[in-house]
N, CA, C and O atoms as a Tripos MOL2 file, in Angstrom:
@<TRIPOS>MOLECULE
protein
  320   319    80     0     0
PROTEIN
NO_CHARGES

@<TRIPOS>ATOM
      1 N          83.2300   86.2300   99.2380 N.3       1 MET1
      2 CA         83.2160   87.6670   99.4590 C.3       1 MET1
      3 C          84.3170   88.0090  100.4680 C.2       1 MET1
      4 O          84.2740   87.5410  101.6060 O.2       1 MET1
      5 N          85.2850   88.8050  100.0720 N.am      2 SER2
      6 CA         86.4010   89.1250  100.9500 C.3       2 SER2
      7 C          86.0590   90.3080  101.8430 C.2       2 SER2
      8 O          85.3090   91.2090  101.4680 O.2       2 SER2
      9 N          86.6470   90.2700  103.0550 N.am      3 GLU3
     10 CA         86.4110   91.3490  104.0060 C.3       3 GLU3
     11 C          87.2840   92.5460  103.6800 C.2       3 GLU3
     12 O          88.3810   92.4000  103.1400 O.2       3 GLU3
     13 N          86.7920   93.7210  104.0100 N.am      4 LYS4
     14 CA         87.5590   94.9580  103.8280 C.3       4 LYS4
     15 C          88.7250   94.9490  104.8140 C.2       4 LYS4
     16 O          88.5270   94.6530  105.9920 O.2       4 LYS4
     17 N          89.9470   95.2710  104.3520 N.am      5 PRO5
     18 CA         91.0740   95.3160  105.2870 C.3       5 PRO5
     19 C          90.8350   96.3520  106.3880 C.2       5 PRO5
     20 O          90.2530   97.4110  106.1500 O.2       5 PRO5
     21 N          91.2850   96.0320  107.5690 N.am      6 VAL6
     22 CA         91.1310   96.9310  108.7010 C.3       6 VAL6
     23 C          92.2080   98.0130  108.6000 C.2       6 VAL6
     24 O          93.3730   97.7090  108.3460 O.2       6 VAL6
     25 N          91.8250   99.2520  108.7970 N.am      7 SER7
     26 CA         92.7610  100.3690  108.6810 C.3       7 SER7
     27 C          93.6250  100.4740  109.9390 C.2       7 SER7
     28 O          93.3210   99.8830  110.9750 O.2       7 SER7
     29 N          94.7000  101.2360  109.8180 N.am      8 PHE8
     30 CA         95.5700  101.5010  110.9540 C.3       8 PHE8
     31 C          94.7700  102.1520  112.0790 C.2       8 PHE8
     32 O          94.9000  101.7760  113.2440 O.2       8 PHE8
     33 N          93.9470  103.1230  111.7210 N.am      9 GLU9
     34 CA         93.1630  103.8530  112.7180 C.3       9 GLU9
     35 C          92.1860  102.9280  113.4520 C.2       9 GLU9
     36 O          92.0070  103.0500  114.6630 O.2       9 GLU9
     37 N          91.5610  102.0140  112.7290 N.am     10 GLU10
     38 CA         90.6380  101.0670  113.3590 C.3      10 GLU10
     39 C          91.3820  100.1110  114.2920 C.2      10 GLU10
     40 O          90.9110   99.7940  115.3840 O.2      10 GLU10
     41 N          92.5490   99.6600  113.8400 N.am     11 THR11
     42 CA         93.3590   98.7540  114.6530 C.3      11 THR11
     43 C          93.8150   99.4580  115.9230 C.2      11 THR11
     44 O          93.7590   98.8820  117.0090 O.2      11 THR11
     45 N          94.2610  100.6910  115.7920 N.am     12 LEU12
     46 CA         94.7160  101.4630  116.9470 C.3      12 LEU12
     47 C          93.5590  101.7320  117.9130 C.2      12 LEU12
     48 O          93.7420  101.6600  119.1280 O.2      12 LEU12
     49 N          92.3870  102.0360  117.3930 N.am     13 ALA13
     50 CA         91.2190  102.2830  118.2420 C.3      13 ALA13
     51 C          90.8620  101.0330  119.0460 C.2      13 ALA13
     52 O          90.5200  101.1300  120.2250 O.2      13 ALA13
     53 N          90.9410   99.8620  118.4160 N.am     14 ARG14
     54 CA         90.6550   98.6050  119.1210 C.3      14 ARG14
     55 C          91.6960   98.3840  120.2210 C.2      14 ARG14
     56 O          91.3590   97.9780  121.3330 O.2      14 ARG14
     57 N          92.9400   98.6510  119.9030 N.am     15 LEU15
     58 CA         94.0150   98.4950  120.8770 C.3      15 LEU15
     59 C          93.7950   99.4220  122.0770 C.2      15 LEU15
     60 O          93.9690   99.0120  123.2250 O.2      15 LEU15
     61 N          93.4180  100.6540  121.8100 N.am     16 GLU16
     62 CA         93.1460  101.6090  122.8940 C.3      16 GLU16
     63 C          91.9630  101.1540  123.7500 C.2      16 GLU16
     64 O          91.9780  101.3190  124.9700 O.2      16 GLU16
     65 N          90.9470  100.5860  123.1160 N.am     17 SER17
     66 CA         89.7770  100.0870  123.8360 C.3      17 SER17
     67 C          90.1650   98.9390  124.7720 C.2      17 SER17
     68 O          89.7180   98.8760  125.9170 O.2      17 SER17
     69 N          91.0010   98.0410  124.2650 N.am     18 ILE18
     70 CA         91.4520   96.9100  125.0800 C.3      18 ILE18
     71 C          92.2430   97.4170  126.2770 C.2      18 ILE18
     72 O          92.0190   96.9740  127.4040 O.2      18 ILE18
     73 N          93.1680   98.3430  126.0410 N.am     19 ALA19
     74 CA         93.9890   98.8830  127.1300 C.3      19 ALA19
     75 C          93.1130   99.5420  128.1920 C.2      19 ALA19
     76 O          93.3550   99.3780  129.3880 O.2      19 ALA19
     77 N          92.1040  100.2830  127.7600 N.am     20 GLU20
     78 CA         91.2150  100.9600  128.7020 C.3      20 GLU20
     79 C          90.4350   99.9450  129.5380 C.2      20 GLU20
     80 O          90.2930  100.1220  130.7480 O.2      20 GLU20
     81 N          89.9260   98.8820  128.9050 N.am     21 GLN21
     82 CA         89.1710   97.8640  129.6330 C.3      21 GLN21
     83 C          90.0340   97.1800  130.6880 C.2      21 GLN21
     84 O          89.5900   96.9460  131.8120 O.2      21 GLN21
     85 N          91.2640   96.8650  130.3160 N.am     22 ILE22
     86 CA         92.1680   96.2020  131.2670 C.3      22 ILE22
     87 C          92.5200   97.1550  132.4050 C.2      22 ILE22
     88 O          92.4990   96.7620  133.5710 O.2      22 ILE22
     89 N          92.8460   98.4110  132.0750 N.am     23 GLU23
     90 CA         93.2280   99.3870  133.0980 C.3      23 GLU23
     91 C          92.1040   99.6680  134.0860 C.2      23 GLU23
     92 O          92.3550   99.8580  135.2760 O.2      23 GLU23
     93 N          90.8780   99.6940  133.6040 N.am     24 ARG24
     94 CA         89.7350   99.9950  134.4760 C.3      24 ARG24
     95 C          89.2740   98.7850  135.2760 C.2      24 ARG24
     96 O          88.4380   98.9140  136.1700 O.2      24 ARG24
     97 N          89.8080   97.6200  134.9630 N.am     25 GLY25
     98 CA         89.3950   96.4250  135.6830 C.3      25 GLY25
     99 C          87.9860   95.9980  135.3400 C.2      25 GLY25
    100 O          87.3110   95.3770  136.1600 O.2      25 GLY25
    101 N          87.5290   96.3200  134.1390 N.am     26 GLN26
    102 CA         86.1640   96.0060  133.7250 C.3      26 GLN26
    103 C          85.9750   94.5260  133.3940 C.2      26 GLN26
    104 O          84.8460   94.0570  133.2510 O.2      26 GLN26
    105 N          87.0750   93.8010  133.2740 N.am     27 ILE27
    106 CA         86.9960   92.3950  132.8840 C.3      27 ILE27
    107 C          87.8330   91.5640  133.8510 C.2      27 ILE27
    108 O          88.7320   92.0790  134.5160 O.2      27 ILE27
    109 N          87.5250   90.2770  133.9160 N.am     28 GLY28
    110 CA         88.2310   89.3800  134.8250 C.3      28 GLY28
    111 C          89.6220   89.0260  134.3240 C.2      28 GLY28
    112 O          90.0460   89.4420  133.2460 O.2      28 GLY28
    113 N          90.3180   88.2440  135.1390 N.am     29 LEU29
    114 CA         91.6960   87.8770  134.8500 C.3      29 LEU29
    115 C          91.8260   87.1230  133.5250 C.2      29 LEU29
    116 O          92.6390   87.5000  132.6810 O.2      29 LEU29
    117 N          91.0490   86.0820  133.3350 N.am     30 GLU30
    118 CA         91.1540   85.2770  132.1070 C.3      30 GLU30
    119 C          90.8500   86.1220  130.8700 C.2      30 GLU30
    120 O          91.5380   86.0250  129.8540 O.2      30 GLU30
    121 N          89.8240   86.9410  130.9710 N.am     31 GLU31
    122 CA         89.4740   87.8190  129.8460 C.3      31 GLU31
    123 C          90.5710   88.8580  129.6250 C.2      31 GLU31
    124 O          90.8680   89.2150  128.4850 O.2      31 GLU31
    125 N          91.1690   89.3410  130.7060 N.am     32 SER32
    126 CA         92.2720   90.2990  130.5840 C.3      32 SER32
    127 C          93.4470   89.6810  129.8460 C.2      32 SER32
    128 O          94.0610   90.3280  128.9970 O.2      32 SER32
    129 N          93.7600   88.4440  130.1610 N.am     33 ILE33
    130 CA         94.8590   87.7570  129.4820 C.3      33 ILE33
    131 C          94.5470   87.5790  127.9990 C.2      33 ILE33
    132 O          95.4060   87.8070  127.1470 O.2      33 ILE33
    133 N          93.3240   87.1750  127.6960 N.am     34 ALA34
    134 CA         92.9280   87.0090  126.2890 C.3      34 ALA34
    135 C          93.0020   88.3410  125.5480 C.2      34 ALA34
    136 O          93.4760   88.3960  124.4130 O.2      34 ALA34
    137 N          92.5390   89.4060  126.1830 N.am     35 ARG35
    138 CA         92.5880   90.7280  125.5490 C.3      35 ARG35
    139 C          94.0300   91.2070  125.3850 C.2      35 ARG35
    140 O          94.3710   91.8460  124.3900 O.2      35 ARG35
    141 N          94.8740   90.8900  126.3740 N.am     36 TYR36
    142 CA         96.2880   91.2500  126.2770 C.3      36 TYR36
    143 C          96.9140   90.5790  125.0580 C.2      36 TYR36
    144 O          97.6440   91.2160  124.2980 O.2      36 TYR36
    145 N          96.6260   89.2940  124.8760 N.am     37 GLU37
    146 CA         97.1460   88.5680  123.7120 C.3      37 GLU37
    147 C          96.6450   89.1860  122.4110 C.2      37 GLU37
    148 O          97.4040   89.3390  121.4540 O.2      37 GLU37
    149 N          95.3560   89.5420  122.3840 N.am     38 GLU38
    150 CA         94.8040   90.2100  121.2080 C.3      38 GLU38
    151 C          95.5040   91.5520  120.9860 C.2      38 GLU38
    152 O          95.8250   91.9170  119.8550 O.2      38 GLU38
    153 N          95.7320   92.2700  122.0690 N.am     39 GLY39
    154 CA         96.4040   93.5650  121.9790 C.3      39 GLY39
    155 C          97.8120   93.4450  121.4150 C.2      39 GLY39
    156 O          98.2260   94.2710  120.6020 O.2      39 GLY39
    157 N          98.5410   92.4390  121.8340 N.am     40 MET40
    158 CA         99.9020   92.2430  121.3240 C.3      40 MET40
    159 C          99.8740   91.9470  119.8250 C.2      40 MET40
    160 O         100.7520   92.3970  119.0890 O.2      40 MET40
    161 N          98.8850   91.2020  119.3760 N.am     41 SER41
    162 CA         98.7310   90.9400  117.9480 C.3      41 SER41
    163 C          98.4260   92.2440  117.1970 C.2      41 SER41
    164 O          98.9420   92.4750  116.1040 O.2      41 SER41
    165 N          97.5920   93.0810  117.7910 N.am     42 LEU42
    166 CA         97.2620   94.3620  117.1780 C.3      42 LEU42
    167 C          98.4750   95.2880  117.1150 C.2      42 LEU42
    168 O          98.6460   96.0300  116.1480 O.2      42 LEU42
    169 N          99.3210   95.2400  118.1560 N.am     43 VAL43
    170 CA        100.5510   96.0390  118.1560 C.3      43 VAL43
    171 C         101.4280   95.6120  116.9740 C.2      43 VAL43
    172 O         101.9660   96.4620  116.2640 O.2      43 VAL43
    173 N         101.5730   94.3110  116.7620 N.am     44 ARG44
    174 CA        102.3750   93.8120  115.6320 C.3      44 ARG44
    175 C         101.7810   94.2770  114.3040 C.2      44 ARG44
    176 O         102.5130   94.6680  113.3960 O.2      44 ARG44
    177 N         100.4660   94.2340  114.1940 N.am     45 GLN45
    178 CA         99.8050   94.6830  112.9650 C.3      45 GLN45
    179 C         100.0780   96.1660  112.7170 C.2      45 GLN45
    180 O         100.3730   96.5670  111.5910 O.2      45 GLN45
    181 N          99.9780   96.9790  113.7710 N.am     46 CYS46
    182 CA        100.2330   98.4240  113.6340 C.3      46 CYS46
    183 C         101.6770   98.6710  113.2080 C.2      46 CYS46
    184 O         101.9370   99.4860  112.3230 O.2      46 CYS46
    185 N         102.6060   97.9700  113.8350 N.am     47 ARG47
    186 CA        104.0180   98.1320  113.4650 C.3      47 ARG47
    187 C         104.2540   97.7510  112.0080 C.2      47 ARG47
    188 O         104.9770   98.4430  111.2920 O.2      47 ARG47
    189 N         103.6450   96.6530  111.5700 N.am     48 ASP48
    190 CA        103.7900   96.2280  110.1740 C.3      48 ASP48
    191 C         103.2330   97.2770  109.2140 C.2      48 ASP48
    192 O         103.8420   97.5750  108.1870 O.2      48 ASP48
    193 N         102.0640   97.8340  109.5600 N.am     49 MET49
    194 CA        101.4590   98.8590  108.7030 C.3      49 MET49
    195 C         102.3480  100.0950  108.6330 C.2      49 MET49
    196 O         102.5200  100.6770  107.5620 O.2      49 MET49
    197 N         102.9140  100.4990  109.7700 N.am     50 LEU50
    198 CA        103.7880  101.6740  109.7940 C.3      50 LEU50
    199 C         105.0700  101.4240  108.9990 C.2      50 LEU50
    200 O         105.5540  102.3160  108.3040 O.2      50 LEU50
    201 N         105.6110  100.2280  109.0990 N.am     51 THR51
    202 CA        106.8230   99.8930  108.3440 C.3      51 THR51
    203 C         106.5490   99.9480  106.8470 C.2      51 THR51
    204 O         107.3500  100.4840  106.0800 O.2      51 THR51
    205 N         105.4150   99.3910  106.4350 N.am     52 ARG52
    206 CA        105.0660   99.4440  105.0040 C.3      52 ARG52
    207 C         104.8750  100.8860  104.5470 C.2      52 ARG52
    208 O         105.2910  101.2510  103.4470 O.2      52 ARG52
    209 N         104.2500  101.7010  105.3830 N.am     53 ALA53
    210 CA        104.0380  103.1130  105.0270 C.3      53 ALA53
    211 C         105.3700  103.8410  104.9010 C.2      53 ALA53
    212 O         105.5590  104.6290  103.9740 O.2      53 ALA53
    213 N         106.2850  103.5880  105.8170 N.am     54 GLU54
    214 CA        107.6000  104.2300  105.7580 C.3      54 GLU54
    215 C         108.3260  103.8880  104.4730 C.2      54 GLU54
    216 O         108.9840  104.7390  103.8750 O.2      54 GLU54
    217 N         108.2040  102.6410  104.0520 N.am     55 HIS55
    218 CA        108.8870  102.2170  102.8350 C.3      55 HIS55
    219 C         108.3010  102.8630  101.5850 C.2      55 HIS55
    220 O         108.9670  102.9490  100.5520 O.2      55 HIS55
    221 N         107.0800  103.3080  101.6790 N.am     56 ARG56
    222 CA        106.4410  103.9600  100.5330 C.3      56 ARG56
    223 C         106.7600  105.4450  100.4520 C.2      56 ARG56
    224 O         106.5870  106.0700   99.4060 O.2      56 ARG56
    225 N         107.2210  105.9970  101.5490 N.am     57 ILE57
    226 CA        107.5100  107.4310  101.5930 C.3      57 ILE57
    227 C         108.7910  107.7250  100.8280 C.2      57 ILE57
    228 O         109.7700  106.9850  100.9210 O.2      57 ILE57
    229 N         108.7700  108.7860  100.0900 N.am     58 GLN58
    230 CA        109.9780  109.2490   99.4150 C.3      58 GLN58
    231 C         110.3740  110.5930   99.9930 C.2      58 GLN58
    232 O         109.5290  111.3950  100.3920 O.2      58 GLN58
    233 N         111.6620  110.8170  100.0270 N.am     59 GLN59
    234 CA        112.1650  112.0940  100.5090 C.3      59 GLN59
    235 C         112.5870  112.9370   99.3170 C.2      59 GLN59
    236 O         113.1350  112.4240   98.3420 O.2      59 GLN59
    237 N         112.3280  114.2200   99.4050 N.am     60 ILE60
    238 CA        112.7260  115.1520   98.3550 C.3      60 ILE60
    239 C         113.8350  116.0330   98.9150 C.2      60 ILE60
    240 O         113.6740  116.6810   99.9500 O.2      60 ILE60
    241 N         114.9610  116.0450   98.2120 N.am     61 HIS61
    242 CA        116.1170  116.8380   98.6290 C.3      61 HIS61
    243 C         116.4140  117.8740   97.5550 C.2      61 HIS61
    244 O         116.2500  117.6070   96.3640 O.2      61 HIS61
    245 N         116.8460  119.0440   97.9720 N.am     62 GLN62
    246 CA        117.2480  120.0740   97.0150 C.3      62 GLN62
    247 C         118.7590  120.0050   96.8490 C.2      62 GLN62
    248 O         119.5150  120.0760   97.8170 O.2      62 GLN62
    249 N         119.1780  119.8640   95.5910 N.am     63 ARG63
    250 CA        120.6060  119.8180   95.2730 C.3      63 ARG63
    251 C         121.1810  121.2280   95.3080 C.2      63 ARG63
    252 O         120.4400  122.2110   95.3490 O.2      63 ARG63
    253 N         122.5070  121.3190   95.2930 N.am     64 ALA64
    254 CA        123.2030  122.6070   95.3260 C.3      64 ALA64
    255 C         122.8070  123.4870   94.1490 C.2      64 ALA64
    256 O         122.7630  124.7100   94.2780 O.2      64 ALA64
    257 N         122.5170  122.8710   92.9920 N.am     65 ASP65
    258 CA        122.1510  123.6580   91.8100 C.3      65 ASP65
    259 C         120.6850  124.0810   91.8080 C.2      65 ASP65
    260 O         120.2240  124.7210   90.8630 O.2      65 ASP65
    261 N         119.9460  123.7240   92.8700 N.am     66 GLY66
    262 CA        118.5490  124.1260   92.9860 C.3      66 GLY66
    263 C         117.5580  123.0880   92.4900 C.2      66 GLY66
    264 O         116.3620  123.1960   92.7610 O.2      66 GLY66
    265 N         118.0400  122.0820   91.7630 N.am     67 SER67
    266 CA        117.1300  121.0450   91.2720 C.3      67 SER67
    267 C         116.7380  120.1100   92.4170 C.2      67 SER67
    268 O         117.4160  120.0460   93.4420 O.2      67 SER67
    269 N         115.6480  119.3990   92.2280 N.am     68 LEU68
    270 CA        115.1510  118.5000   93.2620 C.3      68 LEU68
    271 C         115.5160  117.0610   92.9210 C.2      68 LEU68
    272 O         115.5290  116.6600   91.7580 O.2      68 LEU68
    273 N         115.8080  116.3040   93.9600 N.am     69 GLU69
    274 CA        116.1470  114.8930   93.8190 C.3      69 GLU69
    275 C         115.2040  114.1010   94.7110 C.2      69 GLU69
    276 O         115.0340  114.4300   95.8850 O.2      69 GLU69
    277 N         114.5970  113.0690   94.1650 N.am     70 VAL70
    278 CA        113.7000  112.2200   94.9420 C.3      70 VAL70
    279 C         114.4480  110.9270   95.2650 C.2      70 VAL70
    280 O         114.9700  110.2520   94.3780 O.2      70 VAL70
    281 N         114.4870  110.6030   96.5540 N.am     71 THR71
    282 CA        115.1420  109.3710   96.9900 C.3      71 THR71
    283 C         114.1710  108.5710   97.8420 C.2      71 THR71
    284 O         113.2230  109.1200   98.4030 O.2      71 THR71
    285 N         114.4120  107.2760   97.9340 N.am     72 ASP72
    286 CA        113.5870  106.4340   98.7870 C.3      72 ASP72
    287 C         113.8410  106.7640  100.2410 C.2      72 ASP72
    288 O         114.9450  107.1510  100.6230 O.2      72 ASP72
    289 N         112.8280  106.6090  101.0280 N.am     73 PHE73
    290 CA        112.9360  106.8370  102.4600 C.3      73 PHE73
    291 C         113.7940  105.7400  103.0720 C.2      73 PHE73
    292 O         113.5940  104.5600  102.7860 O.2      73 PHE73
    293 N         114.7340  106.1190  103.8990 N.am     74 THR74
    294 CA        115.5480  105.1670  104.6290 C.3      74 THR74
    295 C         115.2630  105.3660  106.1050 C.2      74 THR74
    296 O         115.6450  106.3840  106.6830 O.2      74 THR74
    297 N         114.5850  104.3850  106.7280 N.am     75 PRO75
    298 CA        114.2400  104.5650  108.1350 C.3      75 PRO75
    299 C         115.4980  104.5430  109.0050 C.2      75 PRO75
    300 O         116.4670  103.8550  108.6820 O.2      75 PRO75
    301 N         115.4810  105.2880  110.0960 N.am     76 PRO76
    302 CA        116.6260  105.2580  111.0010 C.3      76 PRO76
    303 C         116.7710  103.8690  111.6120 C.2      76 PRO76
    304 O         115.7910  103.1320  111.7190 O.2      76 PRO76
    305 N         117.9630  103.5150  112.0040 N.am     77 ALA77
    306 CA        118.1930  102.2060  112.6150 C.3      77 ALA77
    307 C         117.3480  102.0920  113.8720 C.2      77 ALA77
    308 O         117.2420  103.0340  114.6570 O.2      77 ALA77
    309 N         116.7520  100.9300  114.0470 N.am     78 GLU78
    310 CA        115.9360  100.7140  115.2350 C.3      78 GLU78
    311 C         116.8160  100.6220  116.4570 C.2      78 GLU78
    312 O         117.8980  100.0370  116.4180 O.2      78 GLU78
    313 N         116.3480  101.2000  117.5360 N.am     79 LYS79
    314 CA        117.0800  101.1490  118.7950 C.3      79 LYS79
    315 C         116.8250   99.8090  119.4420 C.2      79 LYS79
    316 O         115.6920   99.3300  119.4680 O.2      79 LYS79
    317 N         117.8500   99.2170  119.9520 N.am     80 ALA80
    318 CA        117.7200   97.8920  120.5940 C.3      80 ALA80
    319 C         117.2210   98.0040  122.0000 C.2      80 ALA80
    320 O         117.0560   96.9900  122.6790 O.2      80 ALA80
@<TRIPOS>BOND
     1     1     2 1
     2     2     3 1
     3     3     4 2
     4     3     5 am
     5     5     6 1
     6     6     7 1
     7     7     8 2
     8     7     9 am
     9     9    10 1
    10    10    11 1
    11    11    12 2
    12    11    13 am
    13    13    14 1
    14    14    15 1
    15    15    16 2
    16    15    17 am
    17    17    18 1
    18    18    19 1
    19    19    20 2
    20    19    21 am
    21    21    22 1
    22    22    23 1
    23    23    24 2
    24    23    25 am
    25    25    26 1
    26    26    27 1
    27    27    28 2
    28    27    29 am
    29    29    30 1
    30    30    31 1
    31    31    32 2
    32    31    33 am
    33    33    34 1
    34    34    35 1
    35    35    36 2
    36    35    37 am
    37    37    38 1
    38    38    39 1
    39    39    40 2
    40    39    41 am
    41    41    42 1
    42    42    43 1
    43    43    44 2
    44    43    45 am
    45    45    46 1
    46    46    47 1
    47    47    48 2
    48    47    49 am
    49    49    50 1
    50    50    51 1
    51    51    52 2
    52    51    53 am
    53    53    54 1
    54    54    55 1
    55    55    56 2
    56    55    57 am
    57    57    58 1
    58    58    59 1
    59    59    60 2
    60    59    61 am
    61    61    62 1
    62    62    63 1
    63    63    64 2
    64    63    65 am
    65    65    66 1
    66    66    67 1
    67    67    68 2
    68    67    69 am
    69    69    70 1
    70    70    71 1
    71    71    72 2
    72    71    73 am
    73    73    74 1
    74    74    75 1
    75    75    76 2
    76    75    77 am
    77    77    78 1
    78    78    79 1
    79    79    80 2
    80    79    81 am
    81    81    82 1
    82    82    83 1
    83    83    84 2
    84    83    85 am
    85    85    86 1
    86    86    87 1
    87    87    88 2
    88    87    89 am
    89    89    90 1
    90    90    91 1
    91    91    92 2
    92    91    93 am
    93    93    94 1
    94    94    95 1
    95    95    96 2
    96    95    97 am
    97    97    98 1
    98    98    99 1
    99    99   100 2
   100    99   101 am
   101   101   102 1
   102   102   103 1
   103   103   104 2
   104   103   105 am
   105   105   106 1
   106   106   107 1
   107   107   108 2
   108   107   109 am
   109   109   110 1
   110   110   111 1
   111   111   112 2
   112   111   113 am
   113   113   114 1
   114   114   115 1
   115   115   116 2
   116   115   117 am
   117   117   118 1
   118   118   119 1
   119   119   120 2
   120   119   121 am
   121   121   122 1
   122   122   123 1
   123   123   124 2
   124   123   125 am
   125   125   126 1
   126   126   127 1
   127   127   128 2
   128   127   129 am
   129   129   130 1
   130   130   131 1
   131   131   132 2
   132   131   133 am
   133   133   134 1
   134   134   135 1
   135   135   136 2
   136   135   137 am
   137   137   138 1
   138   138   139 1
   139   139   140 2
   140   139   141 am
   141   141   142 1
   142   142   143 1
   143   143   144 2
   144   143   145 am
   145   145   146 1
   146   146   147 1
   147   147   148 2
   148   147   149 am
   149   149   150 1
   150   150   151 1
   151   151   152 2
   152   151   153 am
   153   153   154 1
   154   154   155 1
   155   155   156 2
   156   155   157 am
   157   157   158 1
   158   158   159 1
   159   159   160 2
   160   159   161 am
   161   161   162 1
   162   162   163 1
   163   163   164 2
   164   163   165 am
   165   165   166 1
   166   166   167 1
   167   167   168 2
   168   167   169 am
   169   169   170 1
   170   170   171 1
   171   171   172 2
   172   171   173 am
   173   173   174 1
   174   174   175 1
   175   175   176 2
   176   175   177 am
   177   177   178 1
   178   178   179 1
   179   179   180 2
   180   179   181 am
   181   181   182 1
   182   182   183 1
   183   183   184 2
   184   183   185 am
   185   185   186 1
   186   186   187 1
   187   187   188 2
   188   187   189 am
   189   189   190 1
   190   190   191 1
   191   191   192 2
   192   191   193 am
   193   193   194 1
   194   194   195 1
   195   195   196 2
   196   195   197 am
   197   197   198 1
   198   198   199 1
   199   199   200 2
   200   199   201 am
   201   201   202 1
   202   202   203 1
   203   203   204 2
   204   203   205 am
   205   205   206 1
   206   206   207 1
   207   207   208 2
   208   207   209 am
   209   209   210 1
   210   210   211 1
   211   211   212 2
   212   211   213 am
   213   213   214 1
   214   214   215 1
   215   215   216 2
   216   215   217 am
   217   217   218 1
   218   218   219 1
   219   219   220 2
   220   219   221 am
   221   221   222 1
   222   222   223 1
   223   223   224 2
   224   223   225 am
   225   225   226 1
   226   226   227 1
   227   227   228 2
   228   227   229 am
   229   229   230 1
   230   230   231 1
   231   231   232 2
   232   231   233 am
   233   233   234 1
   234   234   235 1
   235   235   236 2
   236   235   237 am
   237   237   238 1
   238   238   239 1
   239   239   240 2
   240   239   241 am
   241   241   242 1
   242   242   243 1
   243   243   244 2
   244   243   245 am
   245   245   246 1
   246   246   247 1
   247   247   248 2
   248   247   249 am
   249   249   250 1
   250   250   251 1
   251   251   252 2
   252   251   253 am
   253   253   254 1
   254   254   255 1
   255   255   256 2
   256   255   257 am
   257   257   258 1
   258   258   259 1
   259   259   260 2
   260   259   261 am
   261   261   262 1
   262   262   263 1
   263   263   264 2
   264   263   265 am
   265   265   266 1
   266   266   267 1
   267   267   268 2
   268   267   269 am
   269   269   270 1
   270   270   271 1
   271   271   272 2
   272   271   273 am
   273   273   274 1
   274   274   275 1
   275   275   276 2
   276   275   277 am
   277   277   278 1
   278   278   279 1
   279   279   280 2
   280   279   281 am
   281   281   282 1
   282   282   283 1
   283   283   284 2
   284   283   285 am
   285   285   286 1
   286   286   287 1
   287   287   288 2
   288   287   289 am
   289   289   290 1
   290   290   291 1
   291   291   292 2
   292   291   293 am
   293   293   294 1
   294   294   295 1
   295   295   296 2
   296   295   297 am
   297   297   298 1
   298   298   299 1
   299   299   300 2
   300   299   301 am
   301   301   302 1
   302   302   303 1
   303   303   304 2
   304   303   305 am
   305   305   306 1
   306   306   307 1
   307   307   308 2
   308   307   309 am
   309   309   310 1
   310   310   311 1
   311   311   312 2
   312   311   313 am
   313   313   314 1
   314   314   315 1
   315   315   316 2
   316   315   317 am
   317   317   318 1
   318   318   319 1
   319   319   320 2
@<TRIPOS>SUBSTRUCTURE
     1 MET1         2 RESIDUE 1 A MET
     2 SER2         6 RESIDUE 1 A SER
     3 GLU3        10 RESIDUE 1 A GLU
     4 LYS4        14 RESIDUE 1 A LYS
     5 PRO5        18 RESIDUE 1 A PRO
     6 VAL6        22 RESIDUE 1 A VAL
     7 SER7        26 RESIDUE 1 A SER
     8 PHE8        30 RESIDUE 1 A PHE
     9 GLU9        34 RESIDUE 1 A GLU
    10 GLU10       38 RESIDUE 1 A GLU
    11 THR11       42 RESIDUE 1 A THR
    12 LEU12       46 RESIDUE 1 A LEU
    13 ALA13       50 RESIDUE 1 A ALA
    14 ARG14       54 RESIDUE 1 A ARG
    15 LEU15       58 RESIDUE 1 A LEU
    16 GLU16       62 RESIDUE 1 A GLU
    17 SER17       66 RESIDUE 1 A SER
    18 ILE18       70 RESIDUE 1 A ILE
    19 ALA19       74 RESIDUE 1 A ALA
    20 GLU20       78 RESIDUE 1 A GLU
    21 GLN21       82 RESIDUE 1 A GLN
    22 ILE22       86 RESIDUE 1 A ILE
    23 GLU23       90 RESIDUE 1 A GLU
    24 ARG24       94 RESIDUE 1 A ARG
    25 GLY25       98 RESIDUE 1 A GLY
    26 GLN26      102 RESIDUE 1 A GLN
    27 ILE27      106 RESIDUE 1 A ILE
    28 GLY28      110 RESIDUE 1 A GLY
    29 LEU29      114 RESIDUE 1 A LEU
    30 GLU30      118 RESIDUE 1 A GLU
    31 GLU31      122 RESIDUE 1 A GLU
    32 SER32      126 RESIDUE 1 A SER
    33 ILE33      130 RESIDUE 1 A ILE
    34 ALA34      134 RESIDUE 1 A ALA
    35 ARG35      138 RESIDUE 1 A ARG
    36 TYR36      142 RESIDUE 1 A TYR
    37 GLU37      146 RESIDUE 1 A GLU
    38 GLU38      150 RESIDUE 1 A GLU
    39 GLY39      154 RESIDUE 1 A GLY
    40 MET40      158 RESIDUE 1 A MET
    41 SER41      162 RESIDUE 1 A SER
    42 LEU42      166 RESIDUE 1 A LEU
    43 VAL43      170 RESIDUE 1 A VAL
    44 ARG44      174 RESIDUE 1 A ARG
    45 GLN45      178 RESIDUE 1 A GLN
    46 CYS46      182 RESIDUE 1 A CYS
    47 ARG47      186 RESIDUE 1 A ARG
    48 ASP48      190 RESIDUE 1 A ASP
    49 MET49      194 RESIDUE 1 A MET
    50 LEU50      198 RESIDUE 1 A LEU
    51 THR51      202 RESIDUE 1 A THR
    52 ARG52      206 RESIDUE 1 A ARG
    53 ALA53      210 RESIDUE 1 A ALA
    54 GLU54      214 RESIDUE 1 A GLU
    55 HIS55      218 RESIDUE 1 A HIS
    56 ARG56      222 RESIDUE 1 A ARG
    57 ILE57      226 RESIDUE 1 A ILE
    58 GLN58      230 RESIDUE 1 A GLN
    59 GLN59      234 RESIDUE 1 A GLN
    60 ILE60      238 RESIDUE 1 A ILE
    61 HIS61      242 RESIDUE 1 A HIS
    62 GLN62      246 RESIDUE 1 A GLN
    63 ARG63      250 RESIDUE 1 A ARG
    64 ALA64      254 RESIDUE 1 A ALA
    65 ASP65      258 RESIDUE 1 A ASP
    66 GLY66      262 RESIDUE 1 A GLY
    67 SER67      266 RESIDUE 1 A SER
    68 LEU68      270 RESIDUE 1 A LEU
    69 GLU69      274 RESIDUE 1 A GLU
    70 VAL70      278 RESIDUE 1 A VAL
    71 THR71      282 RESIDUE 1 A THR
    72 ASP72      286 RESIDUE 1 A ASP
    73 PHE73      290 RESIDUE 1 A PHE
    74 THR74      294 RESIDUE 1 A THR
    75 PRO75      298 RESIDUE 1 A PRO
    76 PRO76      302 RESIDUE 1 A PRO
    77 ALA77      306 RESIDUE 1 A ALA
    78 GLU78      310 RESIDUE 1 A GLU
    79 LYS79      314 RESIDUE 1 A LYS
    80 ALA80      318 RESIDUE 1 A ALA
């Protein structure tokens, strides 16, 4: 039986929960480090989900003659 994939919103909510716990000092040092590592993994997951979503987006442009043209989304170059 396969598990349901975790949504972007669920992943982001978990990440926010971890950040809040660390910021409030609700957990000890070792647990904070473990949660930080989990948080970094969640950040990568969120970025991957957003990248996949961007690639699925299409842009619609209006040509000079009034007709519409659909093109693939081209993400802006990432800033270094």
